[in-house]
LUMBA-901996 format. One record per atom (N, C-alpha, C): residue number from 1; residue in three letters; atom name; x, y, z. Coordinates in steps of 0.1 Angstrom, whole numbers. Layout:
! residues N
     k     r    a    east   north      up
   NUM   Ala   CA       X       Y       Z
...
! end
This chain:
! residues 81
     k     r    a    east   north      up
     1   Met    N       8     -12       0
     1   Met   CA       0       0       0
     1   Met    C       9      13       0
     2   Ala    N      21      12       5
     2   Ala   CA      29      24       6
     2   Ala    C      32      29      -8
     3   Asp    N      32      21     -18
     3   Asp   CA      34      26     -32
     3   Asp    C      23      34     -37
     4   Asp    N      11      34     -30
     4   Asp   CA      -1      41     -35
     4   Asp    C       0      56     -30
     5   Phe    N       9      59     -20
     5   Phe   CA       9      72     -15
     5   Phe    C      16      82     -25
     6   Met    N       9      93     -27
     6   Met   CA      14     103     -36
     6   Met    C      19     115     -29
     7   Gly    N      15     117     -17
     7   Gly   CA      20     128      -9
     7   Gly    C      16     127       5
     8   Trp    N      21     135      14
     8   Trp   CA      18     135      28
     8   Trp    C      20     149      34
     9   Asn    N      14     151      45
     9   Asn   CA      16     163      53
     9   Asn    C      12     161      67
    10   Tyr    N      15     171      76
    10   Tyr   CA      11     170      90
    10   Tyr    C      -3     176      91
    11   Arg    N     -12     170      99
    11   Arg   CA     -25     175     101
    11   Arg    C     -28     174     116
    12   Leu    N     -36     184     121
    12   Leu   CA     -41     183     135
    12   Leu    C     -53     174     135
    13   Thr    N     -53     166     146
    13   Thr   CA     -64     156     147
    13   Thr    C     -70     158     161
    14   Val    N     -82     154     163
    14   Val   CA     -89     154     176
    14   Val    C     -97     141     177
    15   Gln    N     -97     136     189
    15   Gln   CA    -105     124     192
    15   Gln    C    -108     123     207
    16   Lys    N    -119     117     210
    16   Lys   CA    -124     115     224
    16   Lys    C    -117     103     230
    17   Val    N    -110     106     241
    17   Val   CA    -104      95     249
    17   Val    C    -109      96     263
    18   Gly    N    -118      87     266
    18   Gly   CA    -125      87     279
    18   Gly    C    -134      99     279
    19   Asp    N    -132     108     289
    19   Asp   CA    -141     120     290
    19   Asp    C    -134     133     284
    20   Glu    N    -122     131     278
    20   Glu   CA    -115     142     273
    20   Glu    C    -113     142     257
    21   Gln    N    -112     154     252
    21   Gln   CA    -108     155     238
    21   Gln    C     -93     156     237
    22   Val    N     -87     148     229
    22   Val   CA     -72     148     228
    22   Val    C     -68     153     214
    23   Trp    N     -60     164     213
    23   Trp   CA     -56     170     201
    23   Trp    C     -41     165     198
    24   Ala    N     -38     162     186
    24   Ala   CA     -25     158     183
    24   Ala    C     -22     160     168
    25   Val    N      -9     161     165
    25   Val   CA      -4     162     151
    25   Val    C       0     148     146
    26   Arg    N      -5     145     134
    26   Arg   CA      -2     132     128
    26   Arg    C       2     134     113
    27   Glu    N       8     124     108
    27   Glu   CA      11     125      93
    27   Glu    C      -1     119      86
    28   Phe    N      -5     126      75
    28   Phe   CA     -16     121      67
    28   Phe    C     -10     118      53
    29   Tyr    N     -15     108      47
    29   Tyr   CA     -11     103      33
    29   Tyr    C     -22     104      24
    30   Tyr    N     -19     108      11
    30   Tyr   CA     -29     111       1
    30   Tyr    C     -26     103     -12
    31   Asp    N     -37     100     -19
    31   Asp   CA     -36      94     -32
    31   Asp    C     -34     105     -43
    32   Glu    N     -33     101     -56
    32   Glu   CA     -32     110     -67
    32   Glu    C     -42     121     -67
    33   Ala    N     -55     117     -63
    33   Ala   CA     -66     126     -64
    33   Ala    C     -67     135     -51
    34   Gly    N     -58     134     -42
    34   Gly   CA     -58     142     -30
    34   Gly    C     -66     136     -19
    35   Asn    N     -71     124     -20
    35   Asn   CA     -80     118     -10
    35   Asn    C     -71     112       1
    36   Val    N     -75     113      13
    36   Val   CA     -68     107      24
    36   Val    C     -68      92      23
    37   Val    N     -57      85      24
    37   Val   CA     -57      71      23
    37   Val    C     -51      65      36
    38   Ala    N     -45      73      44
    38   Ala   CA     -39      67      57
    38   Ala    C     -34      79      66
    39   Trp    N     -33      76      78
    39   Trp   CA     -26      85      88
    39   Trp    C     -19      77      98
    40   Thr    N     -10      83     105
    40   Thr   CA      -3      76     115
    40   Thr    C     -12      73     127
    41   Glu    N     -10      61     133
    41   Glu   CA     -18      57     144
    41   Glu    C     -15      66     157
    42   Asp    N      -3      69     159
    42   Asp   CA       2      77     170
    42   Asp    C       5      91     165
    43   Ala    N       5     100     175
    43   Ala   CA       9     114     172
    43   Ala    C      24     113     169
    44   Val    N      29     123     161
    44   Val   CA      43     124     157
    44   Val    C      50     135     165
    45   His    N      63     134     165
    45   His   CA      71     144     172
    45   His    C      82     149     163
    46   Ala    N      87     160     165
    46   Ala   CA      97     166     157
    46   Ala    C     111     159     160
    47   Glu    N     118     156     150
    47   Glu   CA     131     150     152
    47   Glu    C     140     153     140
    48   Gly    N     153     152     142
    48   Gly   CA     162     154     131
    48   Gly    C     176     151     136
    49   Glu    N     186     152     127
    49   Glu   CA     200     150     130
    49   Glu    C     207     163     134
    50   Thr    N     200     174     131
    50   Thr   CA     205     187     135
    50   Thr    C     194     196     140
    51   Trp    N     199     208     146
    51   Trp   CA     189     217     151
    51   Trp    C     180     222     140
    52   Asp    N     186     225     128
    52   Asp   CA     179     230     117
    52   Asp    C     168     220     112
    53   Glu    N     172     207     112
    53   Glu   CA     162     197     108
    53   Glu    C     150     197     117
    54   Val    N     152     198     130
    54   Val   CA     142     198     140
    54   Val    C     133     211     138
    55   Ala    N     140     222     136
    55   Ala   CA     133     235     134
    55   Ala    C     124     234     122
    56   Asn    N     129     228     111
    56   Asn   CA     122     227      99
    56   Asn    C     110     218     101
    57   Asp    N     111     207     108
    57   Asp   CA     100     198     111
    57   Asp    C      90     205     119
    58   Leu    N      94     212     129
    58   Leu   CA      84     220     137
    58   Leu    C      76     230     129
    59   Glu    N      83     237     120
    59   Glu   CA      77     246     111
    59   Glu    C      66     240     102
    60   His    N      69     228      97
    60   His   CA      59     220      89
    60   His    C      47     216      98
    61   Met    N      50     212     110
    61   Met   CA      39     208     119
    61   Met    C      30     220     122
    62   Gly    N      36     232     124
    62   Gly   CA      29     244     126
    62   Gly    C      19     247     115
    63   Glu    N      23     243     103
    63   Glu   CA      14     246      92
    63   Glu    C       0     238      93
    64   Ala    N       1     227     101
    64   Ala   CA     -12     220     103
    64   Ala    C     -22     228     110
    65   Leu    N     -18     238     118
    65   Leu   CA     -27     246     125
    65   Leu    C     -35     256     116
    66   Thr    N     -31     257     104
    66   Thr   CA     -37     266      95
    66   Thr    C     -47     259      86
    67   Gln    N     -48     245      88
    67   Gln   CA     -56     237      79
    67   Gln    C     -68     231      88
    68   Pro    N     -78     226      81
    68   Pro   CA     -89     220      89
    68   Pro    C     -84     208      97
    69   Thr    N     -90     206     109
    69   Thr   CA     -87     195     118
    69   Thr    C     -95     183     114
    70   Phe    N     -89     171     115
    70   Phe   CA     -95     159     112
    70   Phe    C    -100     152     125
    71   Asp    N    -113     149     126
    71   Asp   CA    -119     142     137
    71   Asp    C    -118     127     135
    72   Leu    N    -109     121     143
    72   Leu   CA    -107     107     141
    72   Leu    C    -119      98     145
    73   Asp    N    -128     103     154
    73   Asp   CA    -140      96     157
    73   Asp    C    -150      95     146
    74   Thr    N    -152     106     139
    74   Thr   CA    -162     106     128
    74   Thr    C    -155     105     114
    75   Gln    N    -142     106     114
    75   Gln   CA    -134     105     102
    75   Gln    C    -139     116      92
    76   Thr    N    -141     128      97
    76   Thr   CA    -145     139      89
    76   Thr    C    -136     151      92
    77   Trp    N    -135     161      83
    77   Trp   CA    -128     173      85
    77   Trp    C    -137     183      92
    78   Leu    N    -132     190     102
    78   Leu   CA    -139     200     110
    78   Leu    C    -137     213     103
    79   Lys    N    -148     220     101
    79   Lys   CA    -147     233      94
    79   Lys    C    -142     244     104
    80   Asp    N    -147     244     116
    80   Asp   CA    -143     255     126
    80   Asp    C    -137     248     138
    81   Thr    N    -124     251     141
    81   Thr   CA    -118     246     153
    81   Thr    C    -111     257     161
! end
């Protein structure tokens, strides 16, 4: 299935865990048409071999805050968060 991925980005997600809503950044993967085909099960963290690589990763994660949030419980995009 990994060969079917045409692109990816970081997206903010929300899901209910017990009595709380948990917000996290995950990697989302898309097909050629831009449809979501998968996302990481666990939240991701910034990492790299240098300070610059970590900073770059954090910058890309921050871009997720400007995009719609994905509700993992309903598997839909939220318009207003």
